[in-house]
C-alpha positions in Angstrom: -75.5 -21.8 38.6 -78.2 -20.8 41.1 -80.2 -23.6 43.0 -84.0 -23.1 42.6 -85.1 -24.2 46.4 -88.5 -22.8 46.0 -89.1 -25.7 43.0 -86.9 -28.3 44.5 -86.3 -27.6 48.2 -84.1 -30.8 48.9 -80.7 -31.1 47.7 -79.5 -34.4 46.2 -76.4 -35.7 48.0 -74.1 -34.4 45.1 -75.5 -31.2 45.3 -74.8 -30.6 49.1 -71.1 -29.8 49.0 -72.2 -26.7 46.3 -75.4 -25.4 47.7 -75.7 -26.7 51.6 -74.7 -23.4 53.2 -76.8 -21.4 50.5 -80.2 -23.4 51.6 -82.8 -21.2 53.1 -84.2 -24.2 55.2 -82.6 -27.4 57.1 -81.7 -30.1 54.8 -82.9 -33.3 56.1 -80.5 -35.7 56.8 -82.1 -37.6 59.7 -85.0 -39.4 60.7 -88.2 -37.1 62.1 -91.5 -36.6 63.0 -94.5 -35.2 61.0 -98.0 -34.8 60.4 -99.3 -36.2 56.8 -101.8 -33.6 55.5 -102.4 -34.7 51.9 -102.0 -38.0 49.9 -101.0 -37.5 46.3 -101.4 -40.8 44.9 -100.4 -44.5 46.3 -96.5 -43.6 47.5 -96.4 -40.2 47.9 -97.6 -38.0 50.9 -97.1 -34.3 52.0 -95.9 -33.5 55.1 -95.9 -30.8 57.5 -93.1 -30.5 60.5 -92.4 -28.2 63.2 -88.5 -27.3 61.8 -89.6 -26.1 58.1 -92.2 -23.3 57.5 -93.5 -24.9 54.5 -95.2 -28.5 53.6 -93.3 -30.8 51.2 -93.8 -34.0 49.8 -92.2 -37.5 50.5 -92.2 -40.3 48.1 -91.9 -43.6 49.9 -88.7 -45.4 49.4 -88.2 -48.6 47.6 -91.9 -48.8 46.9 -93.9 -48.0 43.8 -97.5 -47.9 43.6 -99.8 -47.7 40.1 -100.0 -44.2 38.8 -103.7 -42.8 39.3 -104.5 -43.1 35.7 -103.5 -46.8 35.8 -105.6 -48.0 38.4 -103.6 -46.3 41.2 -107.0 -44.7 42.8 -107.5 -47.8 45.0 -103.8 -47.7 46.2 -104.4 -43.8 47.2 -107.5 -44.4 48.9 -105.9 -47.0 51.2 -103.0 -44.7 52.1 -105.5 -41.6 52.6 -107.6 -44.2 55.1 -104.4 -45.4 56.7 -102.2 -41.9 57.1 -104.3 -38.8 56.5 -104.1 -36.3 59.4 -101.8 -39.1 61.5 -98.6 -38.5 63.0 -95.6 -40.3 61.7 -92.2 -40.8 61.9 -90.2 -40.9 58.9 -86.6 -43.2 58.7 -84.0 -41.7 56.6 -81.5 -43.5 54.3 -78.4 -41.1 54.2 -77.4 -42.8 50.8 -81.2 -42.7 49.3 -82.6 -38.9 50.8 -83.7 -37.8 47.3 -85.3 -39.1 44.2 -84.8 -38.0 40.6 -87.6 -35.5 40.6 -86.3 -33.9 43.8 -89.0 -35.2 46.2 -87.6 -36.6 49.5 -87.3 -40.4 49.8 -88.2 -42.0 53.3 -89.9 -45.0 55.0 -92.8 -43.9 56.6 -93.6 -45.5 60.3 -96.8 -45.1 62.0 -98.0 -46.8 65.3 -94.7 -48.8 65.3 -95.6 -50.3 61.7 -93.7 -49.9 58.3 -96.4 -48.6 56.1 -94.0 -48.9 53.1 -94.3 -52.5 53.6 -97.8 -52.6 54.9 -98.5 -51.3 51.3 -96.7 -54.0 49.5 -98.1 -56.8 51.5 -101.7 -55.6 50.9 -101.2 -55.4 47.1 -101.3 -51.4 46.8 -97.7 -51.1 45.9 -95.1 -53.4 44.9 -90.9 -53.2 45.8 -89.4 -50.7 43.5 -87.1 -53.1 42.4 -89.7 -55.5 41.3 -91.9 -52.8 39.5 -91.2 -54.4 36.0 -91.7 -58.0 37.0 -94.7 -59.2 35.0 -94.5 -56.6 32.6 -94.7 -57.5 28.7 -90.8 -57.4 27.4 -90.7 -55.3 24.3 -89.5 -57.7 21.6 -88.1 -55.1 19.3 -85.8 -53.5 21.8 -84.7 -57.1 23.1 -84.0 -58.0 19.5 -82.1 -54.9 18.6 -79.8 -55.0 21.7 -78.9 -58.8 20.7 -77.5 -58.4 17.3 
């Protein structure tokens, strides 16, 4: 089965053994520098690097911002002011390189500051593990799983 490198340029760790040598571009395994050229929402940006001939998205690791249709405009505006057109350093976690939608995951550093953490401290996002805190539980689901 062939991999669609145009639609999904990043290989997950489990795909590396199968497709690594077929990849038309360098797979990102280590920290790197880039320029932020677009902010999609409060936890996803597009990067430009010298070692790739195409721009690509990066989702903030362990950070969850509200979706745009759910009040996420403020988070996107904050992140745009903070990062657009700036040089950043991306810190990679070898165990969490690619998310479930095929986007690269990383910690964004700018000016010596961890922007992932800044976003959480500014109230623009929350820690990914806490994203359901404060949510109203689905009582029907709770009842069916306890019976």
